[in-house]
Biotite code that builds the C-alpha atoms (Angstrom):
import biotite.structure as struc

atoms = struc.array([
    struc.Atom([5.510, -17.195, 26.890], chain_id="A", res_id=1, res_name="UNK", atom_name="CA", element="C"),
    struc.Atom([1.960, -17.246, 25.585], chain_id="A", res_id=2, res_name="UNK", atom_name="CA", element="C"),
    struc.Atom([0.785, -15.026, 28.446], chain_id="A", res_id=3, res_name="UNK", atom_name="CA", element="C"),
    struc.Atom([3.542, -12.503, 27.735], chain_id="A", res_id=4, res_name="UNK", atom_name="CA", element="C"),
    struc.Atom([2.535, -12.384, 24.087], chain_id="A", res_id=5, res_name="UNK", atom_name="CA", element="C"),
    struc.Atom([-1.086, -11.803, 25.024], chain_id="A", res_id=6, res_name="UNK", atom_name="CA", element="C"),
    struc.Atom([-0.071, -9.032, 27.406], chain_id="A", res_id=7, res_name="UNK", atom_name="CA", element="C"),
    struc.Atom([2.041, -7.336, 24.726], chain_id="A", res_id=8, res_name="UNK", atom_name="CA", element="C"),
    struc.Atom([-0.800, -7.591, 22.219], chain_id="A", res_id=9, res_name="UNK", atom_name="CA", element="C"),
    struc.Atom([-3.234, -6.099, 24.704], chain_id="A", res_id=10, res_name="UNK", atom_name="CA", element="C"),
    struc.Atom([-0.787, -3.296, 25.509], chain_id="A", res_id=11, res_name="UNK", atom_name="CA", element="C"),
    struc.Atom([-0.287, -2.552, 21.822], chain_id="A", res_id=12, res_name="UNK", atom_name="CA", element="C"),
    struc.Atom([-4.053, -2.442, 21.306], chain_id="A", res_id=13, res_name="UNK", atom_name="CA", element="C"),
    struc.Atom([-4.565, -0.040, 24.220], chain_id="A", res_id=14, res_name="UNK", atom_name="CA", element="C"),
    struc.Atom([-1.733, 2.266, 23.197], chain_id="A", res_id=15, res_name="UNK", atom_name="CA", element="C"),
    struc.Atom([-2.761, 2.130, 19.542], chain_id="A", res_id=16, res_name="UNK", atom_name="CA", element="C"),
    struc.Atom([-6.281, 3.177, 20.427], chain_id="A", res_id=17, res_name="UNK", atom_name="CA", element="C"),
    struc.Atom([-4.884, 6.168, 22.316], chain_id="A", res_id=18, res_name="UNK", atom_name="CA", element="C"),
    struc.Atom([-2.776, 7.501, 19.448], chain_id="A", res_id=19, res_name="UNK", atom_name="CA", element="C"),
    struc.Atom([-3.061, 11.259, 19.156], chain_id="A", res_id=20, res_name="UNK", atom_name="CA", element="C"),
    struc.Atom([-3.594, 12.561, 15.641], chain_id="A", res_id=21, res_name="UNK", atom_name="CA", element="C"),
    struc.Atom([-2.601, 16.112, 14.726], chain_id="A", res_id=22, res_name="UNK", atom_name="CA", element="C"),
    struc.Atom([-3.808, 17.571, 11.451], chain_id="A", res_id=23, res_name="UNK", atom_name="CA", element="C"),
    struc.Atom([-1.659, 20.145, 9.660], chain_id="A", res_id=24, res_name="UNK", atom_name="CA", element="C"),
    struc.Atom([-3.142, 22.146, 6.812], chain_id="A", res_id=25, res_name="UNK", atom_name="CA", element="C"),
    struc.Atom([-1.485, 24.548, 4.396], chain_id="A", res_id=26, res_name="UNK", atom_name="CA", element="C"),
    struc.Atom([-1.916, 28.081, 5.683], chain_id="A", res_id=27, res_name="UNK", atom_name="CA", element="C"),
    struc.Atom([-4.699, 29.974, 3.915], chain_id="A", res_id=28, res_name="UNK", atom_name="CA", element="C"),
    struc.Atom([-2.344, 32.854, 3.117], chain_id="A", res_id=29, res_name="UNK", atom_name="CA", element="C"),
    struc.Atom([-0.108, 30.470, 1.128], chain_id="A", res_id=30, res_name="UNK", atom_name="CA", element="C"),
    struc.Atom([-2.843, 29.160, -1.162], chain_id="A", res_id=31, res_name="UNK", atom_name="CA", element="C"),
    struc.Atom([-2.762, 32.330, -3.276], chain_id="A", res_id=32, res_name="UNK", atom_name="CA", element="C"),
    struc.Atom([0.572, 31.232, -4.785], chain_id="A", res_id=33, res_name="UNK", atom_name="CA", element="C"),
    struc.Atom([-1.140, 28.717, -7.045], chain_id="A", res_id=34, res_name="UNK", atom_name="CA", element="C"),
    struc.Atom([-2.467, 29.735, -10.453], chain_id="A", res_id=35, res_name="UNK", atom_name="CA", element="C"),
    struc.Atom([-6.227, 30.098, -10.651], chain_id="A", res_id=36, res_name="UNK", atom_name="CA", element="C"),
    struc.Atom([-7.959, 27.787, -13.108], chain_id="A", res_id=37, res_name="UNK", atom_name="CA", element="C"),
    struc.Atom([-8.558, 30.737, -15.436], chain_id="A", res_id=38, res_name="UNK", atom_name="CA", element="C"),
    struc.Atom([-4.808, 31.513, -15.530], chain_id="A", res_id=39, res_name="UNK", atom_name="CA", element="C"),
    struc.Atom([-3.429, 28.037, -16.245], chain_id="A", res_id=40, res_name="UNK", atom_name="CA", element="C"),
    struc.Atom([-2.923, 28.524, -19.996], chain_id="A", res_id=41, res_name="UNK", atom_name="CA", element="C"),
    struc.Atom([-0.640, 31.313, -21.169], chain_id="A", res_id=42, res_name="UNK", atom_name="CA", element="C"),
    struc.Atom([2.053, 32.306, -23.641], chain_id="A", res_id=43, res_name="UNK", atom_name="CA", element="C"),
    struc.Atom([5.598, 33.527, -23.029], chain_id="A", res_id=44, res_name="UNK", atom_name="CA", element="C"),
    struc.Atom([7.835, 35.490, -25.391], chain_id="A", res_id=45, res_name="UNK", atom_name="CA", element="C"),
    struc.Atom([11.629, 35.291, -25.220], chain_id="A", res_id=46, res_name="UNK", atom_name="CA", element="C"),
    struc.Atom([14.371, 37.762, -26.138], chain_id="A", res_id=47, res_name="UNK", atom_name="CA", element="C"),
    struc.Atom([14.620, 36.229, -29.606], chain_id="A", res_id=48, res_name="UNK", atom_name="CA", element="C"),
    struc.Atom([10.973, 36.877, -30.392], chain_id="A", res_id=49, res_name="UNK", atom_name="CA", element="C"),
    struc.Atom([9.979, 33.202, -30.061], chain_id="A", res_id=50, res_name="UNK", atom_name="CA", element="C"),
    struc.Atom([6.657, 32.429, -28.378], chain_id="A", res_id=51, res_name="UNK", atom_name="CA", element="C"),
    struc.Atom([5.964, 29.335, -26.297], chain_id="A", res_id=52, res_name="UNK", atom_name="CA", element="C"),
    struc.Atom([2.584, 28.284, -24.948], chain_id="A", res_id=53, res_name="UNK", atom_name="CA", element="C"),
    struc.Atom([2.273, 26.826, -21.438], chain_id="A", res_id=54, res_name="UNK", atom_name="CA", element="C"),
    struc.Atom([-0.437, 24.670, -19.903], chain_id="A", res_id=55, res_name="UNK", atom_name="CA", element="C"),
    struc.Atom([-0.817, 23.993, -16.180], chain_id="A", res_id=56, res_name="UNK", atom_name="CA", element="C"),
    struc.Atom([-3.091, 21.562, -14.377], chain_id="A", res_id=57, res_name="UNK", atom_name="CA", element="C"),
    struc.Atom([-5.373, 22.816, -11.601], chain_id="A", res_id=58, res_name="UNK", atom_name="CA", element="C"),
    struc.Atom([-3.873, 22.770, -8.116], chain_id="A", res_id=59, res_name="UNK", atom_name="CA", element="C"),
    struc.Atom([-4.208, 19.391, -6.421], chain_id="A", res_id=60, res_name="UNK", atom_name="CA", element="C"),
    struc.Atom([-4.510, 18.726, -2.667], chain_id="A", res_id=61, res_name="UNK", atom_name="CA", element="C"),
    struc.Atom([-3.657, 15.483, -0.852], chain_id="A", res_id=62, res_name="UNK", atom_name="CA", element="C"),
    struc.Atom([-2.477, 14.298, 2.581], chain_id="A", res_id=63, res_name="UNK", atom_name="CA", element="C"),
    struc.Atom([0.322, 12.116, 3.895], chain_id="A", res_id=64, res_name="UNK", atom_name="CA", element="C"),
    struc.Atom([0.938, 10.675, 7.346], chain_id="A", res_id=65, res_name="UNK", atom_name="CA", element="C"),
    struc.Atom([3.893, 10.808, 9.695], chain_id="A", res_id=66, res_name="UNK", atom_name="CA", element="C"),
    struc.Atom([4.184, 9.181, 13.077], chain_id="A", res_id=67, res_name="UNK", atom_name="CA", element="C"),
    struc.Atom([6.253, 8.407, 16.133], chain_id="A", res_id=68, res_name="UNK", atom_name="CA", element="C"),
    struc.Atom([6.353, 5.154, 18.066], chain_id="A", res_id=69, res_name="UNK", atom_name="CA", element="C"),
    struc.Atom([7.802, 3.521, 21.175], chain_id="A", res_id=70, res_name="UNK", atom_name="CA", element="C"),
    struc.Atom([8.871, -0.117, 20.882], chain_id="A", res_id=71, res_name="UNK", atom_name="CA", element="C"),
    struc.Atom([7.098, -0.242, 17.497], chain_id="A", res_id=72, res_name="UNK", atom_name="CA", element="C"),
    struc.Atom([3.863, 0.915, 19.143], chain_id="A", res_id=73, res_name="UNK", atom_name="CA", element="C"),
    struc.Atom([2.486, 4.148, 17.577], chain_id="A", res_id=74, res_name="UNK", atom_name="CA", element="C"),
    struc.Atom([2.148, 7.047, 20.009], chain_id="A", res_id=75, res_name="UNK", atom_name="CA", element="C"),
    struc.Atom([1.463, 10.034, 17.789], chain_id="A", res_id=76, res_name="UNK", atom_name="CA", element="C"),
    struc.Atom([0.338, 10.527, 14.203], chain_id="A", res_id=77, res_name="UNK", atom_name="CA", element="C"),
    struc.Atom([0.407, 13.577, 11.970], chain_id="A", res_id=78, res_name="UNK", atom_name="CA", element="C"),
    struc.Atom([-1.671, 14.210, 8.880], chain_id="A", res_id=79, res_name="UNK", atom_name="CA", element="C"),
    struc.Atom([-0.048, 16.763, 6.562], chain_id="A", res_id=80, res_name="UNK", atom_name="CA", element="C"),
    struc.Atom([-1.733, 18.515, 3.662], chain_id="A", res_id=81, res_name="UNK", atom_name="CA", element="C"),
    struc.Atom([0.158, 19.071, 0.426], chain_id="A", res_id=82, res_name="UNK", atom_name="CA", element="C"),
    struc.Atom([-0.914, 21.201, -2.531], chain_id="A", res_id=83, res_name="UNK", atom_name="CA", element="C"),
    struc.Atom([0.870, 20.964, -5.852], chain_id="A", res_id=84, res_name="UNK", atom_name="CA", element="C"),
    struc.Atom([0.484, 22.284, -9.372], chain_id="A", res_id=85, res_name="UNK", atom_name="CA", element="C"),
    struc.Atom([2.493, 21.379, -12.430], chain_id="A", res_id=86, res_name="UNK", atom_name="CA", element="C"),
    struc.Atom([2.746, 22.308, -16.075], chain_id="A", res_id=87, res_name="UNK", atom_name="CA", element="C"),
    struc.Atom([5.026, 22.578, -19.078], chain_id="A", res_id=88, res_name="UNK", atom_name="CA", element="C"),
    struc.Atom([5.476, 24.338, -22.378], chain_id="A", res_id=89, res_name="UNK", atom_name="CA", element="C"),
    struc.Atom([3.905, 22.891, -25.512], chain_id="A", res_id=90, res_name="UNK", atom_name="CA", element="C"),
    struc.Atom([7.174, 21.127, -26.425], chain_id="A", res_id=91, res_name="UNK", atom_name="CA", element="C"),
    struc.Atom([7.492, 19.502, -23.018], chain_id="A", res_id=92, res_name="UNK", atom_name="CA", element="C"),
    struc.Atom([11.035, 20.853, -22.734], chain_id="A", res_id=93, res_name="UNK", atom_name="CA", element="C"),
    struc.Atom([10.359, 23.320, -19.925], chain_id="A", res_id=94, res_name="UNK", atom_name="CA", element="C"),
    struc.Atom([8.683, 21.899, -16.823], chain_id="A", res_id=95, res_name="UNK", atom_name="CA", element="C"),
    struc.Atom([7.541, 23.916, -13.817], chain_id="A", res_id=96, res_name="UNK", atom_name="CA", element="C"),
    struc.Atom([5.765, 22.761, -10.664], chain_id="A", res_id=97, res_name="UNK", atom_name="CA", element="C"),
    struc.Atom([5.013, 24.196, -7.242], chain_id="A", res_id=98, res_name="UNK", atom_name="CA", element="C"),
    struc.Atom([4.431, 22.283, -4.011], chain_id="A", res_id=99, res_name="UNK", atom_name="CA", element="C"),
    struc.Atom([3.454, 23.717, -0.639], chain_id="A", res_id=100, res_name="UNK", atom_name="CA", element="C"),
    struc.Atom([3.434, 21.245, 2.240], chain_id="A", res_id=101, res_name="UNK", atom_name="CA", element="C"),
    struc.Atom([2.142, 21.623, 5.766], chain_id="A", res_id=102, res_name="UNK", atom_name="CA", element="C"),
    struc.Atom([5.415, 20.490, 7.307], chain_id="A", res_id=103, res_name="UNK", atom_name="CA", element="C"),
    struc.Atom([5.722, 23.225, 9.905], chain_id="A", res_id=104, res_name="UNK", atom_name="CA", element="C"),
    struc.Atom([9.372, 24.231, 9.658], chain_id="A", res_id=105, res_name="UNK", atom_name="CA", element="C"),
    struc.Atom([9.366, 26.098, 12.959], chain_id="A", res_id=106, res_name="UNK", atom_name="CA", element="C"),
    struc.Atom([7.616, 24.849, 16.085], chain_id="A", res_id=107, res_name="UNK", atom_name="CA", element="C"),
    struc.Atom([4.310, 26.560, 16.888], chain_id="A", res_id=108, res_name="UNK", atom_name="CA", element="C"),
    struc.Atom([4.276, 28.593, 13.659], chain_id="A", res_id=109, res_name="UNK", atom_name="CA", element="C"),
    struc.Atom([2.253, 28.525, 10.446], chain_id="A", res_id=110, res_name="UNK", atom_name="CA", element="C"),
    struc.Atom([5.308, 28.484, 8.190], chain_id="A", res_id=111, res_name="UNK", atom_name="CA", element="C"),
    struc.Atom([4.903, 25.884, 5.447], chain_id="A", res_id=112, res_name="UNK", atom_name="CA", element="C"),
    struc.Atom([7.463, 24.206, 3.193], chain_id="A", res_id=113, res_name="UNK", atom_name="CA", element="C"),
    struc.Atom([7.578, 25.644, -0.331], chain_id="A", res_id=114, res_name="UNK", atom_name="CA", element="C"),
    struc.Atom([9.352, 24.046, -3.293], chain_id="A", res_id=115, res_name="UNK", atom_name="CA", element="C"),
    struc.Atom([9.512, 25.371, -6.823], chain_id="A", res_id=116, res_name="UNK", atom_name="CA", element="C"),
    struc.Atom([10.710, 22.831, -9.386], chain_id="A", res_id=117, res_name="UNK", atom_name="CA", element="C"),
    struc.Atom([11.869, 24.355, -12.660], chain_id="A", res_id=118, res_name="UNK", atom_name="CA", element="C"),
    struc.Atom([13.602, 22.092, -15.186], chain_id="A", res_id=119, res_name="UNK", atom_name="CA", element="C"),
    struc.Atom([16.467, 20.583, -13.141], chain_id="A", res_id=120, res_name="UNK", atom_name="CA", element="C"),
    struc.Atom([16.332, 23.258, -10.422], chain_id="A", res_id=121, res_name="UNK", atom_name="CA", element="C"),
    struc.Atom([14.646, 23.118, -7.021], chain_id="A", res_id=122, res_name="UNK", atom_name="CA", element="C"),
    struc.Atom([14.176, 26.300, -4.992], chain_id="A", res_id=123, res_name="UNK", atom_name="CA", element="C"),
    struc.Atom([13.225, 25.411, -1.404], chain_id="A", res_id=124, res_name="UNK", atom_name="CA", element="C"),
    struc.Atom([12.114, 27.749, 1.375], chain_id="A", res_id=125, res_name="UNK", atom_name="CA", element="C"),
    struc.Atom([9.747, 28.293, 4.237], chain_id="A", res_id=126, res_name="UNK", atom_name="CA", element="C"),
    struc.Atom([6.752, 30.478, 3.402], chain_id="A", res_id=127, res_name="UNK", atom_name="CA", element="C"),
    struc.Atom([4.030, 32.327, 5.251], chain_id="A", res_id=128, res_name="UNK", atom_name="CA", element="C"),
    struc.Atom([2.024, 34.536, 2.939], chain_id="A", res_id=129, res_name="UNK", atom_name="CA", element="C"),
    struc.Atom([4.361, 37.340, 1.889], chain_id="A", res_id=130, res_name="UNK", atom_name="CA", element="C"),
    struc.Atom([7.239, 36.267, 4.134], chain_id="A", res_id=131, res_name="UNK", atom_name="CA", element="C"),
    struc.Atom([9.945, 34.014, 2.709], chain_id="A", res_id=132, res_name="UNK", atom_name="CA", element="C"),
    struc.Atom([12.618, 32.016, 4.539], chain_id="A", res_id=133, res_name="UNK", atom_name="CA", element="C"),
    struc.Atom([15.087, 30.840, 1.849], chain_id="A", res_id=134, res_name="UNK", atom_name="CA", element="C"),
    struc.Atom([16.671, 27.467, 2.492], chain_id="A", res_id=135, res_name="UNK", atom_name="CA", element="C"),
    struc.Atom([18.615, 26.304, -0.560], chain_id="A", res_id=136, res_name="UNK", atom_name="CA", element="C"),
    struc.Atom([18.591, 25.819, -4.293], chain_id="A", res_id=137, res_name="UNK", atom_name="CA", element="C"),
    struc.Atom([19.865, 22.543, -5.658], chain_id="A", res_id=138, res_name="UNK", atom_name="CA", element="C"),
    struc.Atom([20.230, 20.805, -8.975], chain_id="A", res_id=139, res_name="UNK", atom_name="CA", element="C"),
    struc.Atom([18.661, 17.402, -9.560], chain_id="A", res_id=140, res_name="UNK", atom_name="CA", element="C"),
    struc.Atom([21.328, 14.797, -10.207], chain_id="A", res_id=141, res_name="UNK", atom_name="CA", element="C"),
    struc.Atom([24.132, 16.901, -8.722], chain_id="A", res_id=142, res_name="UNK", atom_name="CA", element="C"),
    struc.Atom([25.447, 17.453, -5.199], chain_id="A", res_id=143, res_name="UNK", atom_name="CA", element="C"),
    struc.Atom([25.892, 21.209, -5.501], chain_id="A", res_id=144, res_name="UNK", atom_name="CA", element="C"),
    struc.Atom([23.763, 23.390, -3.236], chain_id="A", res_id=145, res_name="UNK", atom_name="CA", element="C"),
    struc.Atom([23.390, 27.052, -4.123], chain_id="A", res_id=146, res_name="UNK", atom_name="CA", element="C"),
    struc.Atom([22.279, 30.176, -2.289], chain_id="A", res_id=147, res_name="UNK", atom_name="CA", element="C"),
    struc.Atom([19.646, 32.516, -3.636], chain_id="A", res_id=148, res_name="UNK", atom_name="CA", element="C"),
    struc.Atom([17.724, 35.620, -2.628], chain_id="A", res_id=149, res_name="UNK", atom_name="CA", element="C"),
    struc.Atom([13.954, 35.759, -2.245], chain_id="A", res_id=150, res_name="UNK", atom_name="CA", element="C"),
    struc.Atom([11.966, 38.970, -2.026], chain_id="A", res_id=151, res_name="UNK", atom_name="CA", element="C"),
    struc.Atom([8.310, 39.924, -2.092], chain_id="A", res_id=152, res_name="UNK", atom_name="CA", element="C"),
    struc.Atom([7.209, 42.633, -4.525], chain_id="A", res_id=153, res_name="UNK", atom_name="CA", element="C"),
    struc.Atom([3.877, 44.379, -4.054], chain_id="A", res_id=154, res_name="UNK", atom_name="CA", element="C"),
    struc.Atom([3.591, 44.629, -7.837], chain_id="A", res_id=155, res_name="UNK", atom_name="CA", element="C"),
    struc.Atom([5.605, 43.907, -10.962], chain_id="A", res_id=156, res_name="UNK", atom_name="CA", element="C"),
    struc.Atom([4.904, 44.747, -14.601], chain_id="A", res_id=157, res_name="UNK", atom_name="CA", element="C"),
    struc.Atom([5.586, 42.329, -17.455], chain_id="A", res_id=158, res_name="UNK", atom_name="CA", element="C"),
    struc.Atom([4.620, 43.066, -21.064], chain_id="A", res_id=159, res_name="UNK", atom_name="CA", element="C"),
    struc.Atom([2.516, 46.051, -19.956], chain_id="A", res_id=160, res_name="UNK", atom_name="CA", element="C"),
    struc.Atom([0.498, 43.986, -17.462], chain_id="A", res_id=161, res_name="UNK", atom_name="CA", element="C"),
    struc.Atom([0.925, 44.644, -13.737], chain_id="A", res_id=162, res_name="UNK", atom_name="CA", element="C"),
    struc.Atom([0.713, 41.705, -11.342], chain_id="A", res_id=163, res_name="UNK", atom_name="CA", element="C"),
    struc.Atom([-0.040, 42.159, -7.645], chain_id="A", res_id=164, res_name="UNK", atom_name="CA", element="C"),
    struc.Atom([1.990, 40.107, -5.181], chain_id="A", res_id=165, res_name="UNK", atom_name="CA", element="C"),
    struc.Atom([5.101, 38.701, -6.817], chain_id="A", res_id=166, res_name="UNK", atom_name="CA", element="C"),
    struc.Atom([7.846, 36.356, -5.592], chain_id="A", res_id=167, res_name="UNK", atom_name="CA", element="C"),
    struc.Atom([11.283, 37.256, -6.985], chain_id="A", res_id=168, res_name="UNK", atom_name="CA", element="C"),
    struc.Atom([13.955, 34.549, -6.767], chain_id="A", res_id=169, res_name="UNK", atom_name="CA", element="C"),
    struc.Atom([17.516, 35.185, -7.911], chain_id="A", res_id=170, res_name="UNK", atom_name="CA", element="C"),
    struc.Atom([20.463, 32.785, -7.804], chain_id="A", res_id=171, res_name="UNK", atom_name="CA", element="C"),
    struc.Atom([23.543, 34.346, -6.208], chain_id="A", res_id=172, res_name="UNK", atom_name="CA", element="C"),
    struc.Atom([26.264, 32.410, -8.036], chain_id="A", res_id=173, res_name="UNK", atom_name="CA", element="C"),
    struc.Atom([24.924, 32.156, -11.588], chain_id="A", res_id=174, res_name="UNK", atom_name="CA", element="C"),
    struc.Atom([28.055, 30.343, -12.810], chain_id="A", res_id=175, res_name="UNK", atom_name="CA", element="C"),
    struc.Atom([27.492, 27.348, -10.572], chain_id="A", res_id=176, res_name="UNK", atom_name="CA", element="C"),
    struc.Atom([24.720, 25.260, -12.241], chain_id="A", res_id=177, res_name="UNK", atom_name="CA", element="C"),
    struc.Atom([25.753, 22.379, -14.478], chain_id="A", res_id=178, res_name="UNK", atom_name="CA", element="C"),
    struc.Atom([22.633, 21.743, -16.557], chain_id="A", res_id=179, res_name="UNK", atom_name="CA", element="C"),
    struc.Atom([21.424, 23.712, -19.558], chain_id="A", res_id=180, res_name="UNK", atom_name="CA", element="C"),
    struc.Atom([18.465, 26.091, -19.190], chain_id="A", res_id=181, res_name="UNK", atom_name="CA", element="C"),
    struc.Atom([18.861, 26.327, -15.418], chain_id="A", res_id=182, res_name="UNK", atom_name="CA", element="C"),
    struc.Atom([16.597, 29.160, -14.160], chain_id="A", res_id=183, res_name="UNK", atom_name="CA", element="C"),
    struc.Atom([18.821, 31.788, -12.547], chain_id="A", res_id=184, res_name="UNK", atom_name="CA", element="C"),
    struc.Atom([16.041, 34.324, -11.946], chain_id="A", res_id=185, res_name="UNK", atom_name="CA", element="C"),
    struc.Atom([12.286, 33.813, -11.543], chain_id="A", res_id=186, res_name="UNK", atom_name="CA", element="C"),
    struc.Atom([9.269, 36.072, -11.082], chain_id="A", res_id=187, res_name="UNK", atom_name="CA", element="C"),
    struc.Atom([6.221, 34.198, -9.807], chain_id="A", res_id=188, res_name="UNK", atom_name="CA", element="C"),
    struc.Atom([2.881, 35.943, -9.174], chain_id="A", res_id=189, res_name="UNK", atom_name="CA", element="C"),
    struc.Atom([-0.023, 35.108, -6.898], chain_id="A", res_id=190, res_name="UNK", atom_name="CA", element="C"),
    struc.Atom([-2.983, 33.579, -8.751], chain_id="A", res_id=191, res_name="UNK", atom_name="CA", element="C"),
    struc.Atom([-0.922, 33.458, -11.975], chain_id="A", res_id=192, res_name="UNK", atom_name="CA", element="C"),
    struc.Atom([2.271, 31.483, -11.374], chain_id="A", res_id=193, res_name="UNK", atom_name="CA", element="C"),
    struc.Atom([5.232, 32.034, -13.696], chain_id="A", res_id=194, res_name="UNK", atom_name="CA", element="C"),
    struc.Atom([5.359, 35.505, -15.281], chain_id="A", res_id=195, res_name="UNK", atom_name="CA", element="C"),
    struc.Atom([9.060, 35.946, -16.102], chain_id="A", res_id=196, res_name="UNK", atom_name="CA", element="C"),
    struc.Atom([12.232, 33.852, -15.958], chain_id="A", res_id=197, res_name="UNK", atom_name="CA", element="C"),
    struc.Atom([15.853, 33.952, -17.076], chain_id="A", res_id=198, res_name="UNK", atom_name="CA", element="C"),
    struc.Atom([17.627, 30.768, -18.148], chain_id="A", res_id=199, res_name="UNK", atom_name="CA", element="C"),
    struc.Atom([21.407, 30.368, -17.738], chain_id="A", res_id=200, res_name="UNK", atom_name="CA", element="C"),
    struc.Atom([21.569, 34.107, -16.982], chain_id="A", res_id=201, res_name="UNK", atom_name="CA", element="C"),
    struc.Atom([21.228, 34.579, -20.763], chain_id="A", res_id=202, res_name="UNK", atom_name="CA", element="C"),
    struc.Atom([17.727, 34.166, -22.168], chain_id="A", res_id=203, res_name="UNK", atom_name="CA", element="C"),
    struc.Atom([14.675, 35.827, -20.599], chain_id="A", res_id=204, res_name="UNK", atom_name="CA", element="C"),
    struc.Atom([11.051, 34.850, -21.183], chain_id="A", res_id=205, res_name="UNK", atom_name="CA", element="C"),
    struc.Atom([8.153, 37.217, -20.512], chain_id="A", res_id=206, res_name="UNK", atom_name="CA", element="C"),
    struc.Atom([4.519, 36.268, -19.992], chain_id="A", res_id=207, res_name="UNK", atom_name="CA", element="C"),
    struc.Atom([2.170, 37.875, -22.485], chain_id="A", res_id=208, res_name="UNK", atom_name="CA", element="C"),
    struc.Atom([-1.108, 39.361, -21.205], chain_id="A", res_id=209, res_name="UNK", atom_name="CA", element="C"),
    struc.Atom([-4.277, 37.401, -21.818], chain_id="A", res_id=210, res_name="UNK", atom_name="CA", element="C"),
])
């Protein structure tokens, strides 16, 4: 029995030392979707003439590990990069965050996982630069899953300022969400982040130029 245990320990040591590690990094073309440090503080104006200031933290990068094993002995390990950025309005009532993760959604491609969290909404998709692969929109705390459209705009003008490279997300069934202030339409620009949004298909907020 003791010999068998020693053999198993030796085998585990040998196999563990031969573990292959693959490193996955967020594609360079996807990094432009985070707000630059100079664009993290801004003001938005709604249809009622009310202004709200927003403050975002700088984008943050970190890694997590995944792995496979045989008989509890690791055989392969993956290191995945994640980049996230979060912020809120001055009242703390409107929260927005973006996460791009190097979980390659299609084998042998550079498509990363993109998630936009906005209040109780999560818009999830695959992303590769200007190409979007919508997955689903869901509501935190509820089981409902909603469809949405995602398109890339070369430029879009808000409050007399034109932004280059804009993600336009629009919920298909706007009557479906349960929570108040659910974002039914979002415009999100490279290097700037949020530039326009509509809540509950009723109230629209527009980013004011610096």
